[in-house]
C-alpha positions in Angstrom: -5.5 -341.5 -109.3 -9.2 -342.8 -107.7 -7.5 -345.6 -106.7 -4.7 -344.0 -105.2 -3.9 -344.8 -101.9 -4.4 -342.7 -98.8 -0.9 -342.1 -97.0 -1.0 -341.5 -93.4 2.9 -340.0 -93.1 4.3 -339.8 -89.6 7.8 -338.6 -90.2 9.6 -340.8 -92.5 7.1 -343.5 -91.9 4.7 -344.0 -94.8 1.3 -345.8 -93.4 -1.6 -347.0 -96.0 -3.7 -350.1 -96.9 -7.0 -348.3 -94.7 -9.8 -350.2 -94.9 -12.4 -347.5 -93.9 -11.8 -343.8 -94.4 -13.6 -340.6 -93.8 -11.9 -337.1 -94.4 -14.2 -334.1 -93.4 -12.8 -331.0 -94.6 -15.5 -327.8 -94.2 -16.1 -324.0 -94.4 -18.0 -324.3 -91.4 -15.1 -325.5 -89.0 -11.6 -323.7 -88.5 -10.2 -327.4 -87.9 -10.6 -330.2 -90.5 -10.5 -334.2 -89.2 -9.9 -337.9 -90.5 -10.6 -341.3 -89.4 -9.0 -344.2 -91.0 -9.8 -348.0 -90.2 -7.6 -351.1 -90.6 -8.4 -354.4 -89.6 -6.0 -357.2 -90.2 -4.6 -360.7 -89.4 -1.6 -360.9 -87.4 1.6 -361.2 -89.2 2.9 -362.6 -86.0 1.8 -364.0 -83.0 2.9 -360.7 -81.1 3.1 -358.5 -84.1 1.9 -354.6 -83.6 1.3 -351.6 -85.8 3.4 -348.7 -84.7 1.1 -346.0 -84.3 0.9 -343.4 -81.0 -1.1 -340.1 -80.7 0.3 -336.6 -80.5 2.6 -336.6 -83.6 2.3 -334.2 -86.7 1.4 -336.0 -89.2 0.2 -335.3 -92.7 -2.4 -336.6 -95.3 -2.4 -337.4 -98.8 -3.7 -339.1 -102.1 -1.3 -339.2 -104.7 0.4 -337.1 -103.7 -2.3 -334.6 -103.1 -2.0 -333.0 -99.6 -5.4 -332.8 -98.1 -4.5 -332.0 -94.3 -1.5 -331.3 -92.5 -2.1 -331.5 -88.4 -1.6 -334.5 -85.9 -2.5 -338.1 -85.2 -4.9 -337.4 -81.6 -6.6 -341.1 -81.1 -5.4 -344.4 -81.8 -8.4 -346.7 -80.8 -7.2 -350.6 -80.8 -9.3 -353.5 -80.9 -8.1 -357.5 -81.2 -8.0 -361.1 -80.3 -5.6 -363.9 -80.8 -6.3 -364.1 -84.2 -6.4 -360.5 -86.2 -6.4 -356.6 -84.8 -8.2 -353.5 -86.1 -6.8 -350.2 -86.0 -8.8 -346.7 -86.1 -6.5 -343.6 -86.8 -7.7 -340.2 -86.2 -6.8 -336.4 -85.6 -7.1 -333.2 -86.9 -5.1 -330.2 -88.9 -2.9 -328.0 -86.9 -5.9 -325.7 -85.6 -7.3 -328.4 -83.7 -5.1 -327.0 -80.6 -6.6 -323.4 -81.3 -9.8 -325.1 -80.8 -8.7 -327.2 -77.4 -6.7 -324.7 -76.0 -7.2 -321.2 -74.2 -5.6 -318.4 -72.4 -5.2 -315.9 -69.9 -7.0 -312.7 -70.2 -4.8 -310.4 -73.3 -5.8 -307.2 -74.6 -5.3 -306.8 -78.6 -6.0 -303.2 -79.7 -5.3 -301.7 -82.6 -4.7 -305.0 -84.4 -6.1 -306.0 -87.6 -8.1 -309.1 -87.9 -4.9 -310.9 -89.7 -2.6 -309.6 -87.1 -4.8 -311.0 -84.0 -5.2 -314.2 -85.6 -1.1 -314.6 -86.0 -0.7 -313.4 -82.4 -2.6 -315.8 -81.3 -1.8 -318.7 -83.4 1.7 -318.2 -83.5 2.4 -320.6 -80.3 1.3 -322.8 -81.8 3.5 -323.2 -84.9 0.4 -322.1 -87.3 0.7 -319.3 -90.0 -2.0 -317.4 -91.1 -2.5 -316.2 -94.6 -4.9 -313.1 -95.3 -6.8 -313.2 -98.5 -8.9 -310.9 -98.1 -6.5 -308.1 -96.7 -9.0 -306.7 -94.3 -6.7 -303.9 -92.7 -9.0 -301.8 -90.3 -7.9 -302.7 -87.0 -10.1 -303.2 -84.1 -9.9 -300.2 -82.1 -10.7 -302.8 -79.4 -10.0 -306.5 -78.5 -9.7 -308.7 -75.3 -8.8 -312.5 -75.3 -10.7 -313.4 -72.3 -10.2 -315.2 -69.2 -10.6 -319.0 -70.3 -11.7 -318.3 -73.8 -10.6 -321.2 -76.6 -8.1 -319.6 -78.8 -10.4 -320.6 -81.9 -13.3 -318.8 -80.5 -11.7 -315.3 -79.9 -10.1 -315.8 -83.6 -13.8 -316.8 -84.7 -15.4 -313.6 -83.1 -13.0 -311.4 -84.3 -13.7 -312.7 -87.8 -17.2 -312.7 -87.4 -16.9 -308.8 -86.8 -15.2 -308.5 -90.3 -18.2 -310.2 -92.3 -14.6 -313.4 -93.1 -14.3 -317.0 -92.3 -11.2 -318.4 -91.1 -10.6 -322.0 -92.2 -7.8 -324.6 -92.0 -5.6 -325.4 -95.6 -3.7 -328.5 -96.7 -0.4 -327.1 -95.2 -2.3 -326.5 -91.8 -2.6 -322.7 -92.1 -5.0 -320.5 -91.4 -6.9 -318.6 -93.8 -8.8 -315.9 -93.8 -11.6 -316.4 -96.6 -14.9 -315.6 -98.0 -15.5 -318.5 -100.0 -15.2 -319.4 -103.6 -11.6 -320.2 -104.0 -11.5 -322.7 -107.2 -14.2 -322.7 -110.1 -14.8 -326.7 -111.1 -15.0 -327.1 -114.7 -16.8 -330.7 -114.0 -20.7 -330.1 -113.4 -22.7 -332.2 -110.6 -25.9 -333.7 -113.5 -28.9 -335.5 -111.6 -29.0 -338.8 -113.3 -25.2 -338.6 -114.3 -22.4 -338.1 -111.4 -24.9 -337.5 -109.2 -25.6 -340.9 -107.3 -28.3 -339.8 -104.6 -29.6 -336.8 -103.2 -30.9 -334.9 -100.1 -32.4 -331.9 -98.7 -33.6 -329.8 -95.9 -35.5 -326.4 -96.5 -35.9 -324.6 -92.8 -36.7 -321.3 -91.9 -36.8 -322.3 -88.0 -33.5 -320.2 -86.9 -33.8 -317.1 -89.8 -35.2 -313.7 -89.6 -36.1 -311.1 -92.2 -34.5 -308.6 -89.7 -31.3 -308.8 -87.7 -30.1 -306.8 -85.1 -26.5 -306.2 -83.3 -25.5 -304.1 -80.2 -22.1 -303.2 -79.1 -20.1 -301.5 -77.0 -17.0 -299.9 -77.6 -15.0 -298.1 -74.5 -14.7 -294.3 -75.3 -11.3 -292.1 -75.8 -11.1 -288.7 -76.4 -11.6 -288.8 -80.3 -14.2 -291.8 -79.5 -17.1 -291.4 -77.5 -20.9 -290.4 -77.1 -23.5 -292.3 -78.6 -21.4 -293.9 -81.3 -18.8 -295.7 -78.9 -21.5 -296.2 -76.0 -24.4 -298.0 -78.4 -23.0 -298.7 -81.4 -25.7 -300.9 -83.6 -26.1 -302.1 -86.9 -28.7 -304.2 -89.0 -29.4 -306.5 -92.2 -32.5 -308.0 -93.5 -33.2 -311.1 -95.5 -36.1 -310.4 -97.8 -36.5 -313.8 -98.2 -38.1 -314.7 -94.8 -41.5 -312.7 -95.6 -43.0 -313.4 -92.2 -42.0 -310.5 -89.4 -39.5 -312.3 -87.8 -36.3 -310.2 -85.7 -33.9 -311.4 -83.7 -31.3 -308.8 -81.4 -28.1 -310.5 -80.6 -25.3 -308.8 -78.4 -21.0 -308.8 -79.5 -19.7 -310.3 -76.9 -16.4 -308.1 -78.0 -16.3 -304.6 -78.4 -17.4 -303.6 -81.6 -18.5 -300.1 -83.7 -21.3 -299.6 -85.7 -19.8 -300.8 -88.7 -18.6 -303.9 -86.9 -22.0 -304.5 -85.7 -23.6 -304.0 -89.2 -21.0 -306.5 -90.4 -21.9 -308.9 -87.9 -25.6 -309.1 -89.2 -25.1 -309.1 -92.2 -22.9 -312.7 -91.9 -25.5 -314.0 -89.3 -28.4 -313.7 -91.9 -26.4 -315.2 -94.6 -25.1 -318.0 -92.2 -28.8 -318.8 -91.0 -29.8 -319.1 -94.8 -27.2 -321.3 -95.3 -27.8 -323.9 -92.6 -31.7 -323.6 -93.4 -30.9 -324.6 -96.9 -28.9 -328.3 -96.6 -28.5 -329.7 -100.3 -26.0 -332.8 -100.4 -25.5 -334.8 -102.9 -23.4 -338.1 -102.7 -20.9 -338.6 -105.8 -18.2 -342.1 -107.0 -14.8 -341.1 -106.3 -13.3 -338.0 -104.9 -12.0 -336.4 -108.2 -13.5 -334.0 -110.7 -11.3 -332.5 -113.6 -8.9 -330.1 -111.6 -8.7 -332.4 -108.5 -10.0 -334.0 -105.4 -13.1 -332.1 -104.6 -12.4 -329.2 -101.6 -14.7 -326.4 -99.7 -14.9 -323.9 -101.7 -15.5 -325.0 -105.0 -17.9 -322.9 -107.2 -19.5 -326.0 -109.4 -22.3 -326.1 -111.8 -25.2 -328.0 -110.5 -28.1 -329.4 -112.6 -30.9 -330.5 -110.6 -34.1 -331.5 -112.3 -36.0 -332.2 -109.7 -35.4 -329.1 -107.3 -35.6 -327.1 -110.3 -31.8 -326.2 -109.9 -29.0 -324.7 -112.9 -26.2 -322.6 -111.3 -23.3 -322.2 -109.8 -23.5 -323.2 -106.3 -20.9 -323.1 -103.7 -19.0 -326.5 -101.8 -19.4 -325.6 -98.3 -18.3 -329.1 -96.6 -16.7 -332.3 -98.5 -16.6 -336.1 -97.0 -14.4 -338.0 -98.9 -15.6 -341.6 -97.9 -13.9 -345.2 -99.2 -15.6 -348.9 -97.1 -17.5 -351.6 -98.1 -19.2 -349.0 -100.6 -16.5 -347.6 -102.6 -14.8 -344.5 -102.8 -17.5 -341.7 -102.8 -17.8 -338.2 -101.8 -20.4 -336.4 -99.9 -20.7 -332.8 -100.8 -22.8 -329.9 -99.0 -23.6 -326.9 -101.6 -25.1 -323.6 -101.0 -25.9 -320.5 -102.9 -22.9 -318.5 -102.7 -24.8 -315.5 -101.4 -24.5 -317.6 -98.2 -20.9 -317.1 -98.0 -19.7 -314.3 -99.7 -20.4 -310.7 -98.1 -23.4 -309.7 -101.1 -26.9 -309.0 -100.1 -29.4 -311.3 -100.0 -31.6 -311.0 -103.2 -35.5 -311.3 -102.9 -37.2 -314.0 -103.9 -38.1 -314.6 -107.2 -42.0 -313.2 -108.0 -45.0 -314.9 -108.5 -45.0 -316.2 -112.1 -41.4 -317.6 -112.6 -40.5 -320.8 -114.4 -37.5 -321.5 -112.3 -39.0 -324.3 -109.9 -36.2 -323.4 -107.1 -38.0 -320.6 -106.1 -40.6 -323.3 -105.0 -38.8 -324.8 -103.1 -37.6 -321.3 -101.2 -34.2 -322.1 -102.1 
């Protein structure tokens, strides 16, 4: 299946034969994206390839659907003898990134209900895999606020993430979606690796403050001065930061936001990328949310890590995958464990993993 063609389907038309492919799927963006390139000689003196932007499409490989969205950009380069076509676009949720609306109150709704209300006009379905049933006491879509930004703000206060699935739906998730049986082993299927370790944007104490409009049942300090905090025990220097909620939030919301902020900054400060031949593992194409055993002797890693981003690439160097991995706790709502104590033989700790 590694040699199966990439199919861009627009209505009944199937476009394949792409010479360069870049497909980016991520837990850290609400919409996935792709770019496909084809260069060829004219079959006729005035031949042309019938591609135009702003049309619905799907992207698949060997019958496995990768993305449902739109063809957004078509770039042409041509001469009297040949032409180049670059077709690119995003999943359906790209519209939520670009579009904004008028001020609208969405009080008393759950995260899934807010997301569905805001996404429905764009023909996007929402699936809540977490069952986040606690409603927001107060929630406002502000004038001119991008729809995706409003949904993501609500998700942050519930410690959740919102991503696109292959069918173009929005999924409310934490992270892990599939356990992969194929391990990543340096010197075997890992052909190249890179890592960056940084604490520049990390803190050992996160304080989040918010404010919720009061009513007859909800008043006093709980309404006027809600706050929540989280610790990252792996940051040993006394570093703290204060974040202000830009939407109404109670103390429980502030705590969830602080914990999510600590995990997100941990993940961004621990970037480990692996390059693999091909796009496949034993169970299918690599995807964000895959949980995989990593054996990396150089970093001293021998543990299960989460795939947070996948780039499926094809071109002059052949078909290969770029994976970005992170500790599961960087995405799942569990406390960040302290660094192992001195004397451990786990080499990964010396890198500040």
